[in-house]
TIMI-2910 file (N, C-alpha, C, CB; in pm, 1 decimal, decimal comma, always signed):
<rs>
+----------+----------+----------+----------+----------+----------+----------+----------+----------+----------+----------+----------+------+
!      n_x !      n_y !      n_z !     ca_x !     ca_y !     ca_z !      c_x !      c_y !      c_z !     cb_x !     cb_y !     cb_z ! resn !
+----------+----------+----------+----------+----------+----------+----------+----------+----------+----------+----------+----------+------+
!   +496,8 !  -2185,7 !   -882,9 !   +549,2 !  -2061,2 !   -811,8 !   +419,6 !  -1973,6 !   -784,5 !   +665,6 !  -1975,8 !   -907,0 !  Met !
!   +421,0 !  -1910,2 !   -674,3 !   +308,3 !  -1818,4 !   -647,8 !   +382,0 !  -1690,3 !   -594,7 !   +195,9 !  -1881,8 !   -537,8 !  Thr !
!   +306,4 !  -1568,2 !   -574,6 !   +351,3 !  -1446,3 !   -533,6 !   +407,4 !  -1461,6 !   -410,2 !   +255,1 !  -1350,0 !   -533,1 !  Ile !
!   +352,6 !  -1534,2 !   -315,4 !   +387,8 !  -1551,8 !   -177,9 !   +537,1 !  -1604,1 !   -194,5 !   +283,5 !  -1656,6 !    -95,3 !  Glu !
!   +577,5 !  -1670,1 !   -275,0 !   +718,8 !  -1719,5 !   -267,7 !   +821,8 !  -1620,2 !   -312,6 !   +734,6 !  -1842,6 !   -350,6 !  Glu !
!   +786,4 !  -1505,8 !   -348,7 !   +872,9 !  -1395,8 !   -392,1 !   +885,2 !  -1295,6 !   -282,6 !   +819,9 !  -1329,2 !   -518,7 !  Ile !
!   +804,7 !  -1308,4 !   -183,9 !   +822,2 !  -1205,8 !    -75,3 !   +949,1 !  -1206,1 !    -18,6 !   +729,4 !  -1221,8 !    +31,6 !  Ile !
!  +1019,7 !  -1099,2 !     +4,0 !  +1159,3 !  -1085,4 !    +67,7 !  +1264,8 !  -1142,0 !    -38,5 !  +1169,2 !  -1172,6 !   +215,8 !  Asn !
!  +1225,4 !  -1144,8 !   -158,1 !  +1335,6 !  -1181,6 !   -270,4 !  +1336,5 !  -1061,1 !   -356,1 !  +1300,4 !  -1322,2 !   -365,4 !  Lys !
!  +1452,3 !  -1059,2 !   -424,2 !  +1493,6 !   -960,4 !   -528,6 !  +1442,3 !  -1017,2 !   -662,2 !  +1656,1 !   -937,0 !   -531,6 !  Thr !
!  +1357,7 !   -936,4 !   -733,8 !  +1309,5 !   -982,3 !   -863,9 !  +1327,9 !   -875,3 !   -974,0 !  +1161,6 !  -1021,3 !   -853,2 !  Val !
!  +1319,8 !   -911,6 !  -1091,3 !  +1312,5 !   -809,6 !  -1194,7 !  +1156,8 !   -791,5 !  -1232,6 !  +1404,1 !   -853,6 !  -1324,8 !  Met !
!  +1115,9 !   -663,5 !  -1217,2 !   +986,1 !   -619,7 !  -1260,5 !   +998,0 !   -536,2 !  -1387,3 !   +917,2 !   -541,0 !  -1150,3 !  Leu !
!   +885,4 !   -564,8 !  -1458,9 !   +870,1 !   -490,8 !  -1591,1 !   +725,0 !   -433,7 !  -1591,0 !   +895,8 !   -591,3 !  -1723,7 !  Met !
!   +730,3 !   -301,6 !  -1590,7 !   +596,1 !   -235,2 !  -1592,9 !   +561,1 !   -175,4 !  -1719,5 !   +587,0 !   -131,2 !  -1492,6 !  Val !
!   +421,5 !   -155,9 !  -1737,4 !   +383,2 !   -101,9 !  -1864,8 !   +433,7 !    +37,2 !  -1875,0 !   +234,2 !   -106,6 !  -1884,7 !  Phe !
!   +417,1 !   +119,6 !  -1779,7 !   +472,0 !   +260,1 !  -1772,4 !   +528,9 !   +291,0 !  -1637,2 !   +363,0 !   +364,0 !  -1804,8 !  Gln !
!   +627,5 !   +381,0 !  -1641,3 !   +691,6 !   +427,7 !  -1519,1 !   +610,6 !   +558,4 !  -1478,4 !   +853,8 !   +456,3 !  -1542,5 !  Ser !
!   +544,8 !   +620,4 !  -1575,2 !   +481,3 !   +753,6 !  -1538,0 !   +389,6 !   +736,5 !  -1416,4 !   +396,6 !   +813,3 !  -1660,2 !  Asp !
!   +413,5 !   +821,9 !  -1327,3 !   +317,5 !   +824,7 !  -1199,8 !   +401,8 !   +760,1 !  -1101,7 !   +167,9 !   +743,7 !  -1215,1 !  Gly !
!   +507,9 !   +665,1 !  -1137,9 !   +581,1 !   +607,0 !  -1027,2 !   +723,4 !   +676,8 !  -1008,0 !   +597,4 !   +452,7 !  -1052,7 !  Leu !
!   +749,0 !   +768,6 !  -1092,1 !   +875,1 !   +845,5 !  -1082,8 !   +903,5 !   +918,9 !   -950,4 !   +876,1 !   +945,3 !  -1190,4 !  Asp !
!   +784,5 !   +968,4 !   -883,4 !   +792,0 !  +1035,9 !   -748,8 !   +867,5 !   +917,8 !   -655,0 !   +625,8 !  +1083,1 !   -688,3 !  Ala !
!   +833,2 !   +810,5 !   -671,9 !   +871,8 !   +703,2 !   -578,6 !  +1011,6 !   +646,3 !   -617,6 !   +762,9 !   +588,4 !   -579,1 !  Ala !
!  +1084,7 !   +701,5 !   -721,3 !  +1209,7 !   +662,1 !   -767,9 !  +1205,3 !   +567,5 !   -883,5 !  +1282,2 !   +605,6 !   -662,1 !  Gly !
!  +1091,2 !   +539,1 !   -933,5 !  +1097,6 !   +437,5 !  -1038,5 !  +1078,3 !   +517,1 !  -1176,0 !   +981,6 !   +319,8 !  -1015,3 !  Ile !
!  +1190,4 !   +502,3 !  -1245,5 !  +1193,1 !   +592,1 !  -1382,1 !  +1221,4 !   +500,4 !  -1506,7 !  +1317,4 !   +713,2 !  -1376,1 !  Lys !
!  +1232,0 !   +367,0 !  -1483,8 !  +1247,7 !   +266,8 !  -1580,9 !  +1128,8 !   +183,7 !  -1596,2 !  +1358,8 !   +186,1 !  -1550,7 !  Glu !
!  +1116,8 !   +109,9 !  -1706,4 !  +1010,9 !    +24,8 !  -1724,4 !  +1065,0 !   -126,5 !  -1698,0 !   +950,6 !    +47,6 !  -1869,2 !  Lys !
!  +1177,8 !   -131,1 !  -1665,6 !  +1245,7 !   -273,9 !  -1631,2 !  +1346,4 !   -238,1 !  -1517,9 !  +1331,2 !   -349,6 !  -1771,0 !  Lys !
!  +1330,1 !   -278,2 !  -1398,2 !  +1427,6 !   -260,6 !  -1296,8 !  +1423,4 !   -389,2 !  -1186,2 !  +1397,9 !   -115,8 !  -1226,4 !  Phe !
!  +1519,3 !   -398,8 !  -1107,4 !  +1524,6 !   -490,1 !   -991,1 !  +1484,9 !   -421,6 !   -862,5 !  +1664,0 !   -548,0 !   -975,6 !  Tyr !
!  +1410,9 !   -505,7 !   -790,5 !  +1370,2 !   -457,8 !   -653,5 !  +1336,2 !   -558,6 !   -560,1 !  +1258,8 !   -371,1 !   -659,6 !  Ala !
!  +1340,9 !   -545,5 !   -429,6 !  +1306,5 !   -657,1 !   -327,6 !  +1154,4 !   -628,9 !   -306,2 !  +1399,9 !   -649,5 !   -176,7 !  Lys !
!  +1078,6 !   -746,3 !   -321,1 !   +934,2 !   -743,2 !   -294,2 !   +922,0 !   -758,0 !   -141,0 !   +853,8 !   -860,5 !   -374,2 !  Val !
!   +844,3 !   -672,8 !    -85,7 !   +825,0 !   -681,4 !    +54,3 !   +679,6 !   -711,2 !   +109,0 !   +871,1 !   -557,6 !   +108,3 !  Val !
!   +590,8 !   -719,7 !     +7,7 !   +449,0 !   -754,1 !    +40,0 !   +358,1 !   -748,1 !    -85,8 !   +393,6 !   -655,9 !   +149,5 !  Gly !
!   +249,3 !   -781,9 !    -64,2 !   +137,4 !   -784,8 !   -176,2 !     +2,7 !   -764,7 !   -106,1 !   +134,8 !   -931,1 !   -262,3 !  Arg !
!    -72,4 !   -705,6 !   -176,4 !   -223,6 !   -676,3 !   -132,2 !   -311,2 !   -691,9 !   -273,3 !   -242,0 !   -504,3 !    -59,6 !  Asp !
!   -431,6 !   -634,5 !   -231,4 !   -520,2 !   -653,0 !   -354,5 !   -501,6 !   -542,7 !   -460,2 !   -671,1 !   -655,2 !   -312,3 !  Ser !
!   -422,2 !   -442,1 !   -421,4 !   -396,4 !   -334,4 !   -513,3 !   -264,2 !   -362,7 !   -595,7 !   -386,5 !   -199,6 !   -433,8 !  Ile !
!   -173,3 !   -428,3 !   -567,1 !    -53,6 !   -450,7 !   -620,1 !    +74,3 !   -519,0 !   -541,1 !    -23,3 !   -331,9 !   -662,1 !  Gly !
!   +185,0 !   -496,8 !   -584,1 !   +319,2 !   -557,4 !   -527,0 !   +379,9 !   -430,0 !   -435,7 !   +437,2 !   -609,6 !   -665,1 !  Leu !
!   +425,8 !   -453,5 !   -322,4 !   +494,0 !   -350,9 !   -232,9 !   +644,4 !   -391,9 !   -262,4 !   +447,6 !   -360,7 !    -60,0 !  Trp !
!   +723,1 !   -300,7 !   -305,8 !   +864,9 !   -312,7 !   -325,2 !   +951,3 !   -205,3 !   -240,1 !   +892,5 !   -297,4 !   -477,1 !  Ile !
!  +1059,7 !   -237,5 !   -220,9 !  +1146,8 !   -169,5 !   -133,5 !  +1247,7 !    -72,9 !   -237,7 !  +1232,2 !   -287,3 !    -36,5 !  Glu !
!  +1240,7 !    +57,0 !   -205,1 !  +1340,5 !   +150,2 !   -263,6 !  +1437,7 !   +175,5 !   -141,3 !  +1269,6 !   +293,7 !   -325,0 !  Asn !
!  +1553,5 !   +124,7 !   -122,1 !  +1647,3 !   +134,9 !     -9,7 !  +1698,7 !   +273,4 !    +11,5 !  +1762,3 !    +43,6 !    -29,9 !  Pro !
!  +1700,1 !   +355,7 !    -84,8 !  +1754,5 !   +487,5 !    -82,8 !  +1682,1 !   +582,4 !   -161,3 !  +1885,9 !   +487,0 !   -125,0 !  Lys !
!  +1561,8 !   +612,3 !   -138,4 !  +1482,6 !   +697,4 !   -204,7 !  +1531,5 !   +850,9 !   -151,2 !  +1325,4 !   +656,9 !   -176,1 !  Leu !
!  +1570,9 !   +934,8 !   -251,8 !  +1643,4 !  +1053,6 !   -236,3 !  +1533,6 !  +1164,6 !   -256,5 !  +1767,8 !  +1062,5 !   -339,3 !  Glu !
!  +1533,2 !  +1240,4 !   -144,3 !  +1439,3 !  +1352,2 !   -132,4 !  +1516,4 !  +1485,6 !   -104,4 !  +1335,2 !  +1322,9 !    -17,5 !  Thr !
!  +1459,5 !  +1592,5 !   -134,7 !  +1516,7 !  +1739,4 !    -83,0 !  +1404,7 !  +1814,4 !    -39,2 !  +1595,0 !  +1830,7 !   -198,2 !  Thr !
!  +1429,3 !  +1852,8 !    +96,2 !  +1342,0 !  +1931,2 !   +175,1 !  +1333,8 !  +2074,7 !   +112,8 !  +1391,4 !  +1933,8 !   +322,8 !  Arg !
!  +1218,4 !  +2129,8 !    +97,6 !  +1208,2 !  +2265,0 !    +44,9 !  +1144,1 !  +2354,1 !   +147,4 !  +1129,1 !  +2267,9 !    -85,7 !  Val !
!  +1092,1 !  +2297,3 !   +249,5 !  +1026,8 !  +2372,6 !   +360,2 !  +1095,7 !  +2320,6 !   +508,0 !   +854,0 !  +2342,8 !   +353,7 !  Arg !
!  +1115,0 !  +2397,4 !   +600,5 !  +1160,2 !  +2363,3 !   +730,8 !  +1035,9 !  +2297,9 !   +811,5 !  +1219,4 !  +2495,2 !   +803,1 !  Asp !
!  +1060,6 !  +2265,7 !   +939,0 !   +953,4 !  +2206,3 !  +1016,6 !   +848,8 !  +2308,3 !  +1050,4 !  +1006,9 !  +2143,7 !  +1142,3 !  Asp !
!   +866,5 !  +2445,5 !  +1040,8 !   +777,8 !  +2554,9 !  +1048,3 !   +699,9 !  +2584,9 !   +923,9 !   +850,3 !  +2668,6 !  +1085,6 !  Lys !
!   +739,7 !  +2528,1 !   +825,8 !   +668,4 !  +2557,9 !   +691,4 !   +723,9 !  +2655,8 !   +610,8 !   +535,3 !  +2598,9 !   +708,9 !  Gly !
!   +848,9 !  +2719,1 !   +657,2 !   +927,8 !  +2825,1 !   +576,8 !   +995,3 !  +2764,5 !   +473,4 !  +1028,3 !  +2902,2 !   +656,7 !  Thr !
!   +992,6 !  +2827,6 !   +363,4 !  +1086,8 !  +2786,5 !   +264,2 !  +1237,1 !  +2786,0 !   +291,6 !  +1065,9 !  +2865,4 !   +157,2 !  Leu !
!  +1306,5 !  +2684,0 !   +250,5 !  +1446,1 !  +2683,6 !   +259,1 !  +1513,9 !  +2744,0 !   +140,5 !  +1491,6 !  +2550,7 !   +278,7 !  Ile !
!  +1611,2 !  +2827,4 !   +147,4 !  +1665,6 !  +2876,6 !    +22,6 !  +1724,7 !  +2763,4 !    -56,2 !  +1769,4 !  +2983,7 !    +47,2 !  Pro !
!  +1733,9 !  +2774,2 !   -177,5 !  +1802,4 !  +2659,9 !   -260,2 !  +1933,2 !  +2628,3 !   -231,6 !  +1804,7 !  +2686,4 !   -397,1 !  Pro !
!  +2020,4 !  +2734,4 !   -183,7 !  +2155,8 !  +2702,9 !   -160,4 !  +2167,6 !  +2633,4 !    -15,6 !  +2243,5 !  +2835,1 !   -172,9 !  Asp !
!  +2061,7 !  +2619,0 !    +62,8 !  +2079,3 !  +2563,2 !   +195,1 !  +1997,5 !  +2425,7 !   +200,3 !  +2029,1 !  +2669,4 !   +308,0 !  Lys !
!  +1943,9 !  +2389,9 !    +96,0 !  +1865,4 !  +2253,9 !    +88,0 !  +1958,9 !  +2137,3 !    +80,8 !  +1770,1 !  +2247,4 !    -40,2 !  Arg !
!  +1915,7 !  +2042,6 !   +152,1 !  +2008,7 !  +1920,0 !   +148,1 !  +1930,9 !  +1797,4 !   +110,2 !  +2079,3 !  +1894,2 !   +288,5 !  Gln !
!  +2008,5 !  +1708,4 !    +42,0 !  +1941,0 !  +1589,1 !     -1,0 !  +1940,0 !  +1491,2 !   +117,8 !  +2010,3 !  +1527,4 !   -127,5 !  His !
!  +1833,9 !  +1411,2 !   +120,9 !  +1816,5 !  +1297,0 !   +218,4 !  +1775,2 !  +1172,7 !   +153,7 !  +1715,3 !  +1329,4 !   +323,7 !  Glu !
!  +1832,0 !  +1063,9 !   +206,5 !  +1798,2 !   +928,0 !   +171,4 !  +1695,9 !   +864,7 !   +278,7 !  +1932,0 !   +843,0 !   +161,8 !  Glu !
!  +1596,9 !   +800,8 !   +219,3 !  +1510,3 !   +726,4 !   +303,8 !  +1488,3 !   +574,1 !   +255,6 !  +1377,1 !   +801,7 !   +310,5 !  His !
!  +1468,9 !   +504,2 !   +351,8 !  +1415,0 !   +363,3 !   +315,6 !  +1261,9 !   +389,0 !   +266,4 !  +1421,3 !   +252,5 !   +455,4 !  Leu !
!  +1221,9 !   +340,0 !   +156,5 !  +1061,0 !   +361,5 !   +131,3 !  +1011,1 !   +225,5 !    +78,7 !  +1023,1 !   +489,3 !    +11,6 !  Ala !
!   +879,1 !   +202,4 !    +93,3 !   +825,2 !    +95,5 !    +30,2 !   +718,3 !   +145,5 !    -66,6 !   +773,7 !     -1,2 !   +128,9 !  Tyr !
!   +712,7 !    +98,0 !   -186,8 !   +648,5 !   +166,9 !   -302,1 !   +546,7 !    +45,7 !   -348,6 !   +767,2 !   +220,7 !   -428,6 !  Val !
!   +421,3 !   +105,7 !   -364,8 !   +319,9 !    +16,9 !   -423,0 !   +309,8 !    +19,1 !   -568,4 !   +191,8 !    +47,9 !   -370,9 !  Leu !
!   +333,4 !    -91,0 !   -648,5 !   +317,5 !    -92,5 !   -785,8 !   +190,2 !   -167,1 !   -827,7 !   +436,6 !   -151,1 !   -847,0 !  Val !
!    +87,3 !    -97,0 !   -886,8 !    -48,8 !   -150,6 !   -879,0 !    -36,2 !   -275,3 !  -1001,5 !   -177,0 !    -17,0 !   -911,2 !  Pro !
!   -118,0 !   -373,3 !   -964,7 !   -123,9 !   -502,9 !  -1048,9 !   -143,6 !   -456,0 !  -1215,0 !   -265,2 !   -605,8 !   -990,4 !  Trp !
!   -232,8 !   -353,3 !  -1229,8 !   -257,3 !   -319,0 !  -1362,7 !   -145,8 !   -261,3 !  -1445,4 !   -359,8 !   -232,6 !  -1363,1 !  Gly !
!    -37,4 !   -223,7 !  -1364,1 !    +83,4 !   -172,0 !  -1433,2 !   +199,1 !   -281,7 !  -1444,9 !   +137,1 !    -45,1 !  -1354,0 !  Asn !
!   +173,1 !   -387,5 !  -1385,6 !   +290,1 !   -484,6 !  -1391,3 !   +273,1 !   -569,4 !  -1520,5 !   +295,3 !   -582,6 !  -1257,4 !  Ile !
!   +381,4 !   -573,9 !  -1600,2 !   +377,1 !   -651,1 !  -1713,3 !   +431,9 !   -792,7 !  -1686,3 !   +450,6 !   -582,9 !  -1820,2 !  Arg !
!   +522,5 !   -797,2 !  -1605,2 !   +590,4 !   -931,6 !  -1567,9 !   +681,4 !   -917,8 !  -1453,1 !   +672,8 !   -989,7 !  -1685,6 !  Ser !
!   +691,5 !  -1024,4 !  -1378,4 !   +786,4 !  -1040,4 !  -1263,5 !   +872,9 !  -1152,5 !  -1293,3 !   +715,7 !  -1063,2 !  -1128,1 !  Val !
!  +1022,2 !  -1144,2 !  -1282,2 !  +1102,8 !  -1234,5 !  -1318,8 !  +1179,8 !  -1281,0 !  -1189,6 !  +1185,0 !  -1183,5 !  -1428,1 !  Val !
!  +1169,7 !  -1396,4 !  -1144,5 !  +1230,0 !  -1452,4 !  -1021,6 !  +1356,1 !  -1543,0 !  -1064,3 !  +1117,4 !  -1540,5 !   -938,0 !  His !
!  +1466,2 !  -1512,9 !  -1005,4 !  +1590,9 !  -1607,6 !  -1027,7 !  +1619,8 !  -1702,3 !   -905,9 !  +1725,8 !  -1517,9 !  -1053,4 !  Phe !
!  +1567,4 !  -1816,0 !   -890,9 !  +1568,0 !  -1901,2 !   -779,0 !  +1717,7 !  -1946,5 !   -762,3 !  +1466,0 !  -2022,6 !   -798,5 !  Pro !
!  +1782,8 !  -1976,8 !   -876,5 !  +1924,5 !  -2030,4 !   -859,5 !  +2026,8 !  -1945,1 !   -860,7 !  +1957,7 !  -2118,1 !   -951,6 !  Asp !
!  +1997,1 !  -1813,0 !   -856,4 !  +2114,8 !  -1711,8 !   -861,3 !  +2164,5 !  -1698,3 !   -724,9 !  +2074,0 !  -1566,8 !   -917,7 !  Arg !
!  +2276,6 !  -1738,1 !   -671,2 !  +2313,0 !  -1733,3 !   -539,8 !  +2353,8 !  -1575,1 !   -505,4 !  +2431,8 !  -1840,0 !   -516,3 !  Glu !
!  +2298,3 !  -1545,9 !   -379,7 !  +2326,1 !  -1405,0 !   -325,2 !  +2241,2 !  -1309,3 !   -385,6 !  +2467,7 !  -1359,5 !   -346,8 !  Gly !
!  +2157,9 !  -1332,1 !   -462,3 !  +2089,9 !  -1236,5 !   -534,3 !  +1984,0 !  -1179,6 !   -451,0 !  +2038,3 !  -1290,4 !   -656,8 !  Phe !
!  +1920,6 !  -1278,4 !   -360,2 !  +1818,5 !  -1219,1 !   -272,5 !  +1870,4 !  -1168,4 !   -135,8 !  +1711,0 !  -1320,7 !   -248,6 !  Asp !
!  +1990,0 !  -1139,2 !   -115,3 !  +2039,1 !  -1084,6 !     +3,9 !  +2095,9 !   -950,7 !    -17,8 !  +2136,3 !  -1171,7 !    +63,1 !  Thr !
!  +2058,0 !   -854,3 !    +63,5 !  +2104,1 !   -720,1 !    +50,2 !  +2262,0 !   -710,8 !    +75,0 !  +2024,9 !   -630,0 !   +150,2 !  Val !
!  +2302,6 !   -795,5 !   +180,0 !  +2452,1 !   -800,0 !   +205,2 !  +2541,5 !   -830,5 !    +93,3 !  +2481,3 !   -896,8 !   +304,2 !  Glu !
!  +2496,2 !   -901,3 !    -12,7 !  +2580,1 !   -930,9 !   -121,5 !  +2584,5 !   -838,9 !   -226,8 !  +2549,0 !  -1046,1 !   -172,2 !  Asp !
!  +2505,9 !   -738,7 !   -214,9 !  +2496,3 !   -633,5 !   -327,1 !  +2497,4 !   -494,0 !   -262,2 !  +2359,1 !   -652,2 !   -417,4 !  Glu !
!  +2554,5 !   -415,7 !   -343,8 !  +2544,0 !   -270,9 !   -306,5 !  +2411,8 !   -208,7 !   -296,7 !  +2614,8 !   -194,1 !   -398,3 !  Glu !
!  +2375,5 !   -150,6 !   -193,2 !  +2237,7 !   -100,8 !   -172,9 !  +2238,3 !    +28,4 !   -250,2 !  +2196,8 !    -80,3 !    -15,7 !  Val !
!  +2131,8 !    +66,4 !   -340,2 !  +2143,1 !   +178,4 !   -407,8 !  +1993,9 !   +221,0 !   -447,4 !  +2239,2 !   +157,6 !   -525,0 !  Lys !
!  +1973,1 !   +338,7 !   -471,7 !  +1842,8 !   +395,4 !   -511,0 !  +1783,6 !   +335,3 !   -632,0 !  +1854,7 !   +538,4 !   -533,2 !  Ser !
!  +1657,2 !   +312,8 !   -635,1 !  +1584,9 !   +272,7 !   -769,4 !  +1583,9 !   +376,4 !   -879,5 !  +1437,4 !   +239,4 !   -742,2 !  Ile !
!  +1578,3 !   +493,6 !   -827,3 !  +1560,0 !   +612,0 !   -929,4 !  +1629,5 !   +728,3 !   -876,2 !  +1406,2 !   +652,1 !   -955,8 !  Gly !
!  +1597,8 !   +839,2 !   -909,3 !  +1663,6 !   +975,2 !   -893,3 !  +1593,5 !  +1031,4 !   -778,2 !  +1652,8 !  +1072,9 !  -1023,6 !  Gly !
!  +1612,9 !  +1161,8 !   -748,4 !  +1576,6 !  +1235,0 !   -640,2 !  +1428,0 !  +1295,5 !   -644,0 !  +1676,0 !  +1338,5 !   -627,2 !  Gly !
!  +1377,6 !  +1338,3 !   -534,9 !  +1243,5 !  +1378,7 !   -525,9 !  +1256,1 !  +1517,0 !   -441,8 !  +1148,0 !  +1260,5 !   -455,2 !  Leu !
!  +1183,5 !  +1619,2 !   -472,5 !  +1161,9 !  +1734,6 !   -400,0 !  +1040,4 !  +1732,8 !   -316,8 !  +1158,7 !  +1842,0 !   -485,8 !  Tyr !
!  +1062,4 !  +1761,2 !   -174,1 !   +937,2 !  +1743,2 !    -83,7 !   +925,9 !  +1890,3 !    -28,6 !   +955,5 !  +1619,2 !    +46,3 !  Leu !
+----------+----------+----------+----------+----------+----------+----------+----------+----------+----------+----------+----------+------+
</rs>
């Protein structure tokens, strides 16, 4: 098996630490994610619903806390090779690699922007 074979597949990732990745929605040391690419720095994974909250409007003015709204975005997150402890692929688990067969949910919690 090679890394190229898990592109566009859902895998279990185990990382050494989640510190530094929490802003991208990764708060656990073990989680499931779809791998969307790889490069010399690490694995690119998908966070299908990264939650953010805007604190400034388009003009740069602060939005009052009671008027701020949560937003969800599709985001690709780079997990550096040095932080990856293990990647677990489940080749025989039917439906595991297709988003249609599972509820799409955020990897982690919200983020303020």
